[in-house]
C-alpha positions in Angstrom: -13.8 -20.1 56.2 -11.5 -20.3 52.7 -14.0 -20.6 49.8 -12.3 -23.2 48.0 -12.8 -22.7 43.6 -12.6 -25.0 41.2 -8.9 -24.1 39.4 -9.3 -22.1 36.6 -8.6 -23.8 32.9 -7.1 -21.1 30.8 -7.5 -21.8 26.6 -4.4 -21.4 24.9 -5.0 -18.3 22.7 -4.1 -17.7 18.8 -3.2 -14.3 17.6 -5.6 -14.2 13.7 -4.4 -11.5 11.1 -6.3 -11.6 8.2 -4.1 -9.8 5.4 -6.6 -9.8 2.8 -6.0 -7.0 -0.4 -3.2 -5.3 -2.0 -0.2 -3.7 -1.2 0.6 0.2 -1.6 0.5 3.1 0.6 -2.4 4.4 0.1 -5.0 5.3 3.2 -8.0 3.6 0.6 -10.3 1.0 1.6 -8.9 -2.3 0.9 -4.9 -1.1 1.0 -2.1 -2.6 3.0 0.1 -1.0 4.3 2.5 -0.9 7.5 0.2 2.7 8.9 -3.2 0.6 8.8 -1.8 -2.7 10.0 0.9 -1.2 12.8 -1.5 -1.2 15.5 -4.0 -4.3 15.0 -0.3 -6.1 13.6 0.9 -5.6 17.8 -2.5 -6.2 19.3 -2.4 -9.9 18.1 1.2 -10.0 19.2 1.4 -7.9 22.9 -2.9 -9.3 23.8 -3.2 -11.7 26.2 0.3 -13.6 25.5 -1.1 -16.3 22.6 0.7 -19.1 22.1 1.6 -18.5 18.1 -0.2 -15.5 15.7 -1.5 -16.8 12.5 -1.4 -15.3 9.5 -4.5 -15.6 6.8 -3.2 -14.5 3.2 -4.8 -13.5 0.7 -2.8 -10.7 -1.8 -1.6 -10.8 -5.4 1.1 -7.9 -4.2 2.3 -4.4 -4.4 4.5 -2.2 -3.2 7.9 -3.0 -1.7 8.6 -0.8 0.7 5.6 -1.7 2.0 6.1 -5.6 1.5 9.1 -5.0 3.4 7.7 -3.1 6.1 4.9 -5.5 7.3 7.2 -8.4 7.6 9.5 -6.6 9.2 7.2 -5.6 11.6 5.3 -9.1 12.5 9.4 -10.5 13.0 11.0 -7.8 15.4 8.0 -8.8 17.9 7.8 -12.5 16.8 11.5 -12.4 18.2 10.7 -10.1 20.6 7.6 -12.1 21.9 9.3 -15.4 21.3 6.1 -16.2 19.3 5.8 -18.9 16.3 4.7 -17.2 13.6 1.9 -19.7 10.8 0.9 -18.1 7.9 -2.0 -19.8 5.6 -2.6 -18.4 2.0 -6.2 -19.1 0.1 -6.6 -17.8 -3.5 -3.3 -16.1 -3.5 0.2 -14.9 -1.7 2.5 -13.4 -4.8 4.8 -11.3 -4.7 4.4 -8.8 -2.6 1.6 -11.1 -0.6 4.7 -14.1 -0.4 6.8 -11.3 0.8 4.7 -10.7 3.3 4.1 -15.3 3.9 8.2 -15.6 4.3 7.3 -13.2 7.6 6.2 -17.1 9.1 7.8 -19.5 10.2 6.0 -22.2 9.0 4.0 -21.2 5.6 0.9 -23.5 5.0 -1.0 -23.4 1.6 -4.6 -24.5 -0.3 -4.1 -27.3 -2.4 -5.6 -24.0 -4.7 -3.9 -21.7 -3.9 -0.8 -19.6 -5.8 2.2 -18.8 -4.4 5.8 -17.6 -5.7 6.0 -15.0 -8.3 8.9 -13.3 -6.8 10.1 -10.3 -9.1 9.8 -6.6 -10.0 6.6 -5.8 -12.7 6.0 -1.5 -13.4 3.0 -0.6 -15.8 2.3 2.4 -17.6 0.5 3.6 -19.9 2.3 6.0 -22.7 -0.1 8.9 -23.8 2.3 11.0 -26.5 0.6 10.3 -29.2 -3.1 10.7 -27.4 -2.4 14.5 -26.2 -0.4 14.6 -30.0 -3.7 14.3 -31.8 -5.1 17.1 -29.6 -2.5 19.6 -30.8 -1.2 19.2 -27.2 2.5 19.9 -26.5 4.6 18.4 -23.0 6.6 21.2 -21.9 8.7 19.9 -18.9 11.7 21.8 -17.1 14.4 20.4 -15.6 17.7 21.6 -13.6 18.1 17.5 -14.0 19.1 15.2 -16.8 17.4 12.5 -14.4 14.4 14.2 -13.1 11.4 13.1 -15.8 13.0 9.5 -17.0 9.9 7.4 -17.3 7.5 10.3 -18.5 4.2 8.0 -20.3 3.4 12.5 -22.0 6.7 11.5 -23.8 7.8 8.6 -25.4 10.2 6.3 -24.4 14.2 6.2 -24.3 16.7 3.7 -23.8 18.8 5.3 -20.9 15.1 5.7 -19.1 14.3 1.8 -19.9 18.1 1.2 -18.5 17.5 2.2 -15.5 14.7 1.0 -15.2 16.1 -2.1 -15.3 18.5 -1.2 -13.2 15.7 -0.4 -10.2 14.7 -3.6 -10.4 17.2 -6.0 -11.0 18.5 -4.1 -7.1 14.4 -4.5 -5.7 14.8 -9.1 -7.3 18.3 -8.8 -5.1 16.4 -7.8 -2.6 12.9 -9.7 -2.8 15.8 -12.7 -3.0 17.0 -12.3 -0.2 14.8 -11.7 1.8 13.0 -14.9 0.4 16.9 -17.3 0.8 16.9 -16.1 3.8 13.5 -17.2 5.2 13.3 -20.7 4.2 17.2 -21.6 3.3 17.4 -25.4 2.9 14.1 -25.5 2.1 14.3 -24.3 -1.1 14.6 -26.5 -4.0 17.2 -25.5 -6.6 15.3 -25.5 -9.7 16.4 -22.2 -12.3 13.1 -21.2 -11.7 12.2 -20.4 -9.1 13.2 -16.5 -8.8 12.3 -15.7 -12.4 9.0 -14.7 -11.1 6.8 -18.3 -12.0 3.9 -18.9 -9.6 3.5 -22.9 -8.3 -0.1 -24.7 -7.1 -0.4 -26.3 -3.8 1.4 -29.0 -3.4 4.6 -28.0 -5.9 4.8 -25.1 -4.0 5.7 -28.0 -1.6 8.2 -29.5 -3.6 9.6 -25.7 -3.6 10.5 -26.3 -1.0 8.0 -22.3 -1.6 5.9 -23.7 1.7 6.2 -26.2 4.0 3.0 -28.3 3.7 -1.2 -27.9 2.2 -2.9 -27.6 5.6 -6.1 -25.2 6.9 -6.3 -22.9 10.1 -8.6 -24.2 12.3 -7.1 -28.2 11.9 -3.6 -27.3 11.9 -3.7 -24.7 15.0 -5.4 -27.1 16.8 -3.0 -30.5 16.0 -0.5 -28.2 17.1 -2.0 -25.9 20.4 -4.7 -29.6 21.5 -8.6 -29.1 20.8 -9.5 -26.8 23.0 -7.5 -23.8 21.2 -9.3 -20.6 20.8 -8.7 -18.7 18.0 -8.9 -14.4 18.1 -9.1 -12.4 15.3 -7.6 -9.1 14.4 -9.2 -7.1 11.8 -8.7 -3.4 10.8 -9.5 -0.1 12.5 -10.6 2.5 11.0 -12.7 5.8 11.7 -15.7 6.1 10.6 -15.3 9.5 8.6 -12.4 7.3 6.5 -15.6 4.4 6.2 -17.4 7.1 4.8 -14.8 8.3 2.9 -13.8 4.6 1.7 -17.4 4.8 0.1 -17.9 7.6 -1.5 -14.6 8.8 -2.8 -12.3 6.7 -5.3 -14.6 3.4 -5.4 -13.7 2.9 -9.5 -10.8 3.4 -9.7 -9.5 1.4 -6.8 -11.9 -0.9 -8.2 -10.2 -1.3 -11.6 -6.7 -0.8 -9.4 -7.4 -4.0 -7.7 -9.3 -6.2 -10.1 -5.9 -6.0 -12.8 -3.7 -7.4 -9.3 -6.2 -10.7 -8.5 -6.3 -10.8 -13.0 -2.5 -11.1 -13.2 -3.3 -14.7 -11.0 -7.1 -15.9 -12.8 -8.9 -15.1 -10.0 
Protein backbone atom coordinates (compact mmCIF):
# COMPACT_ATOMS: atom_id res chain seq x y z
CA UNK A 1 0.00 0.00 0.00
CA UNK A 2 1.41 3.34 -1.01
CA UNK A 3 2.00 6.02 1.52
CA UNK A 4 0.97 9.48 0.55
CA UNK A 5 2.98 12.21 2.22
CA UNK A 6 1.99 15.85 2.16
CA UNK A 7 4.08 17.84 -0.31
CA UNK A 8 7.13 19.43 1.27
CA UNK A 9 7.18 23.17 0.85
CA UNK A 10 10.65 24.44 0.11
CA UNK A 11 11.33 27.90 1.43
CA UNK A 12 13.26 30.34 -0.80
CA UNK A 13 16.80 30.85 0.48
CA UNK A 14 19.09 33.86 0.30
CA UNK A 15 22.80 33.50 1.09
CA UNK A 16 24.11 36.33 3.27
CA UNK A 17 27.79 37.32 3.26
CA UNK A 18 29.11 39.77 5.84
CA UNK A 19 32.08 41.75 4.49
CA UNK A 20 33.33 43.86 7.38
CA UNK A 21 36.76 45.37 7.92
CA UNK A 22 39.59 46.98 6.02
CA UNK A 23 40.70 45.46 2.71
CA UNK A 24 44.30 44.25 2.59
CA UNK A 25 46.42 41.34 1.38
CA UNK A 26 47.10 40.28 4.95
CA UNK A 27 46.37 37.15 6.97
CA UNK A 28 45.65 39.19 10.08
CA UNK A 29 42.27 38.77 11.68
CA UNK A 30 39.58 41.13 10.41
CA UNK A 31 41.22 41.90 7.06
CA UNK A 32 39.20 41.37 3.88
CA UNK A 33 41.01 39.79 0.95
CA UNK A 34 40.30 37.32 -1.82
CA UNK A 35 42.29 34.49 -0.23
CA UNK A 36 40.37 34.72 3.04
CA UNK A 37 36.93 35.23 1.49
CA UNK A 38 37.17 33.03 -1.61
CA UNK A 39 35.88 29.81 -0.05
CA UNK A 40 33.03 31.56 1.75
CA UNK A 41 31.91 33.34 -1.41
CA UNK A 42 32.01 30.12 -3.44
CA UNK A 43 29.87 28.27 -0.86
CA UNK A 44 27.34 31.09 -0.74
CA UNK A 45 26.68 30.82 -4.47
CA UNK A 46 26.88 27.04 -4.84
CA UNK A 47 25.20 25.60 -1.73
CA UNK A 48 21.46 24.96 -1.72
CA UNK A 49 20.48 26.83 -4.90
CA UNK A 50 19.93 30.26 -3.34
CA UNK A 51 17.48 32.67 -4.95
CA UNK A 52 19.91 35.53 -4.31
CA UNK A 53 23.12 36.49 -2.54
CA UNK A 54 23.09 39.45 -0.15
CA UNK A 55 26.21 41.33 0.89
CA UNK A 56 26.30 43.12 4.23
CA UNK A 57 29.02 45.74 3.82
CA UNK A 58 30.90 47.70 6.42
CA UNK A 59 34.31 48.72 5.12
CA UNK A 60 36.33 51.96 4.85
CA UNK A 61 38.34 50.53 1.96
CA UNK A 62 41.94 49.51 1.48
CA UNK A 63 43.80 47.64 -1.25
CA UNK A 64 42.57 48.37 -4.81
CA UNK A 65 43.82 44.99 -6.02
CA UNK A 66 42.03 43.01 -3.31
CA UNK A 67 38.87 45.08 -3.82
CA UNK A 68 38.96 44.23 -7.51
CA UNK A 69 39.66 40.52 -6.90
CA UNK A 70 36.80 40.11 -4.43
CA UNK A 71 34.31 42.02 -6.57
CA UNK A 72 35.36 40.10 -9.69
CA UNK A 73 34.87 36.75 -7.93
CA UNK A 74 31.36 37.77 -6.85
CA UNK A 75 30.44 38.91 -10.36
CA UNK A 76 31.88 35.78 -11.99
CA UNK A 77 29.80 33.50 -9.78
CA UNK A 78 26.67 35.66 -10.11
CA UNK A 79 26.87 35.50 -13.90
CA UNK A 80 27.79 31.81 -13.93
CA UNK A 81 24.91 30.80 -11.64
CA UNK A 82 22.48 33.49 -12.84
CA UNK A 83 21.92 34.63 -9.25
CA UNK A 84 21.14 38.28 -8.41
CA UNK A 85 23.29 40.06 -5.84
CA UNK A 86 22.08 42.73 -3.42
CA UNK A 87 24.34 44.87 -1.24
CA UNK A 88 23.31 46.42 2.08
CA UNK A 89 25.61 49.05 3.59
CA UNK A 90 25.79 49.52 7.34
CA UNK A 91 28.10 52.30 8.63
CA UNK A 92 30.29 52.79 5.59
CA UNK A 93 31.16 51.41 2.15
CA UNK A 94 33.74 53.91 0.97
CA UNK A 95 36.71 53.72 -1.37
CA UNK A 96 37.46 49.99 -1.75
CA UNK A 97 34.37 49.26 0.33
CA UNK A 98 32.24 50.93 -2.34
CA UNK A 99 34.16 49.00 -5.01
CA UNK A 100 32.86 45.83 -3.30
CA UNK A 101 29.34 47.27 -3.32
CA UNK A 102 29.48 47.70 -7.10
CA UNK A 103 29.65 43.90 -7.42
CA UNK A 104 25.94 43.90 -6.55
CA UNK A 105 23.08 44.38 -8.99
CA UNK A 106 21.37 46.69 -6.50
CA UNK A 107 22.83 48.63 -3.55
CA UNK A 108 20.86 49.72 -0.49
CA UNK A 109 21.90 51.86 2.46
CA UNK A 110 20.69 53.04 5.82
CA UNK A 111 19.70 56.71 6.06
CA UNK A 112 22.98 57.28 7.94
CA UNK A 113 25.31 55.15 5.79
CA UNK A 114 28.43 56.70 4.23
CA UNK A 115 29.32 55.74 0.65
CA UNK A 116 31.55 57.01 -2.14
CA UNK A 117 35.12 58.23 -1.72
CA UNK A 118 35.88 57.15 -5.28
CA UNK A 119 39.55 57.96 -5.34
CA UNK A 120 43.01 56.75 -4.34
CA UNK A 121 45.01 57.67 -1.26
CA UNK A 122 48.62 57.04 -0.26
CA UNK A 123 49.89 57.81 3.23
CA UNK A 124 53.15 57.29 5.06
CA UNK A 125 55.82 58.83 7.27
CA UNK A 126 59.17 60.53 6.68
CA UNK A 127 62.01 59.61 9.04
CA UNK A 128 64.98 61.37 7.46
CA UNK A 129 65.27 64.04 10.21
CA UNK A 130 64.84 61.48 12.98
CA UNK A 131 67.71 59.27 11.84
CA UNK A 132 69.92 62.31 11.17
CA UNK A 133 69.47 63.50 14.77
CA UNK A 134 70.64 60.12 15.99
CA UNK A 135 73.68 60.07 13.75
CA UNK A 136 72.33 57.31 11.52
CA UNK A 137 73.39 57.29 7.88
CA UNK A 138 71.03 55.85 5.29
CA UNK A 139 72.83 53.63 2.72
CA UNK A 140 70.92 52.41 -0.33
CA UNK A 141 72.53 50.74 -3.33
CA UNK A 142 70.46 49.97 -6.43
CA UNK A 143 71.04 48.72 -9.97
CA UNK A 144 68.27 50.92 -11.34
CA UNK A 145 67.41 54.59 -10.90
CA UNK A 146 63.82 53.82 -9.94
CA UNK A 147 64.44 51.13 -7.31
CA UNK A 148 64.32 53.40 -4.24
CA UNK A 149 61.41 55.70 -5.04
CA UNK A 150 59.54 57.17 -2.07
CA UNK A 151 62.09 55.94 0.48
CA UNK A 152 60.68 57.05 3.89
CA UNK A 153 64.22 57.52 5.20
CA UNK A 154 65.14 60.07 2.54
CA UNK A 155 63.65 63.50 1.68
CA UNK A 156 60.84 63.46 -0.86
CA UNK A 157 61.95 64.04 -4.45
CA UNK A 158 59.82 65.85 -7.04
CA UNK A 159 60.35 63.07 -9.57
CA UNK A 160 59.16 60.46 -7.06
CA UNK A 161 56.03 62.48 -6.30
CA UNK A 162 55.36 62.78 -10.03
CA UNK A 163 55.58 59.00 -10.37
CA UNK A 164 53.25 58.52 -7.41
CA UNK A 165 50.69 60.88 -8.96
CA UNK A 166 50.84 58.91 -12.21
CA UNK A 167 50.29 55.60 -10.42
CA UNK A 168 47.39 57.00 -8.41
CA UNK A 169 45.77 58.41 -11.55
CA UNK A 170 45.93 54.98 -13.21
CA UNK A 171 44.30 53.33 -10.21
CA UNK A 172 41.71 56.11 -9.98
CA UNK A 173 40.71 55.66 -13.63
CA UNK A 174 40.33 51.91 -13.10
CA UNK A 175 38.08 52.60 -10.11
CA UNK A 176 35.98 55.06 -12.13
CA UNK A 177 35.61 52.55 -14.97
CA UNK A 178 34.43 49.90 -12.49
CA UNK A 179 31.77 52.23 -11.07
CA UNK A 180 30.58 53.35 -14.50
CA UNK A 181 30.42 49.80 -15.84
CA UNK A 182 28.27 48.66 -12.91
CA UNK A 183 26.09 51.74 -12.23
CA UNK A 184 25.76 53.01 -15.80
CA UNK A 185 22.95 55.48 -16.46
CA UNK A 186 21.97 55.47 -12.77
CA UNK A 187 24.88 57.83 -12.01
CA UNK A 188 24.32 61.56 -11.81
CA UNK A 189 26.44 64.04 -13.77
CA UNK A 190 27.68 65.76 -10.60
CA UNK A 191 31.29 66.91 -11.24
CA UNK A 192 32.21 65.87 -7.67
CA UNK A 193 31.14 62.27 -8.18
CA UNK A 194 34.64 60.91 -8.76
CA UNK A 195 36.67 63.39 -6.70
CA UNK A 196 36.80 61.29 -3.53
CA UNK A 197 33.74 63.04 -2.07
CA UNK A 198 31.42 61.03 0.19
CA UNK A 199 27.62 60.99 0.43
CA UNK A 200 25.24 59.94 3.17
CA UNK A 201 21.95 58.07 2.82
CA UNK A 202 19.46 59.92 0.61
CA UNK A 203 22.24 62.00 -0.98
CA UNK A 204 23.89 58.79 -2.19
CA UNK A 205 20.55 57.78 -3.75
CA UNK A 206 20.33 61.15 -5.55
CA UNK A 207 23.84 60.67 -6.93
CA UNK A 208 22.92 57.23 -8.30
CA UNK A 209 25.61 55.54 -6.24
CA UNK A 210 22.95 53.41 -4.53
CA UNK A 211 19.40 52.34 -5.36
CA UNK A 212 17.54 53.21 -2.20
CA UNK A 213 17.26 53.17 1.56
CA UNK A 214 16.41 49.68 2.81
CA UNK A 215 17.51 47.00 5.27
CA UNK A 216 18.35 43.37 4.60
CA UNK A 217 15.49 41.35 6.06
CA UNK A 218 12.55 43.59 5.04
CA UNK A 219 13.93 43.92 1.52
CA UNK A 220 14.48 40.19 1.09
CA UNK A 221 10.93 39.51 2.34
CA UNK A 222 9.60 42.10 -0.08
CA UNK A 223 11.40 40.41 -2.98
CA UNK A 224 11.11 36.72 -2.07
CA UNK A 225 8.20 36.46 0.37
CA UNK A 226 7.77 36.36 4.13
CA UNK A 227 8.95 32.73 4.31
CA UNK A 228 12.41 33.50 2.87
CA UNK A 229 15.28 31.90 4.78
CA UNK A 230 18.56 33.75 5.26
CA UNK A 231 21.60 31.45 5.25
CA UNK A 232 24.52 33.35 6.74
CA UNK A 233 28.17 32.69 5.91
CA UNK A 234 31.32 33.73 7.73
CA UNK A 235 35.06 33.33 7.30
CA UNK A 236 36.33 29.98 8.61
CA UNK A 237 39.74 30.18 10.31
CA UNK A 238 41.88 27.42 11.75
CA UNK A 239 42.63 27.15 15.48
CA UNK A 240 46.20 28.31 14.84
CA UNK A 241 44.96 31.38 12.95
CA UNK A 242 42.57 32.24 15.78
CA UNK A 243 45.25 31.85 18.46
CA UNK A 244 48.01 33.65 16.52
CA UNK A 245 45.63 36.45 15.62
CA UNK A 246 44.94 37.07 19.28
CA UNK A 247 48.58 36.92 20.39
CA UNK A 248 50.58 38.70 17.71
CA UNK A 249 50.19 42.02 15.99
CA UNK A 250 47.00 42.97 17.81
CA UNK A 251 48.19 46.45 18.74
CA UNK A 252 49.41 47.46 15.26
CA UNK A 253 46.31 46.00 13.64
CA UNK A 254 44.12 48.06 15.95
CA UNK A 255 46.02 51.26 15.11
CA UNK A 256 45.75 50.66 11.36
CA UNK A 257 42.08 49.71 11.62
CA UNK A 258 41.20 52.79 13.67
CA UNK A 259 43.04 55.09 11.24
CA UNK A 260 40.99 53.78 8.31
CA UNK A 261 37.65 54.16 10.08
CA UNK A 262 38.57 57.56 11.54
CA UNK A 263 38.68 59.05 8.04
CA UNK A 264 34.89 58.83 8.07
CA UNK A 265 34.37 59.97 11.65
CA UNK A 266 33.75 56.43 12.91
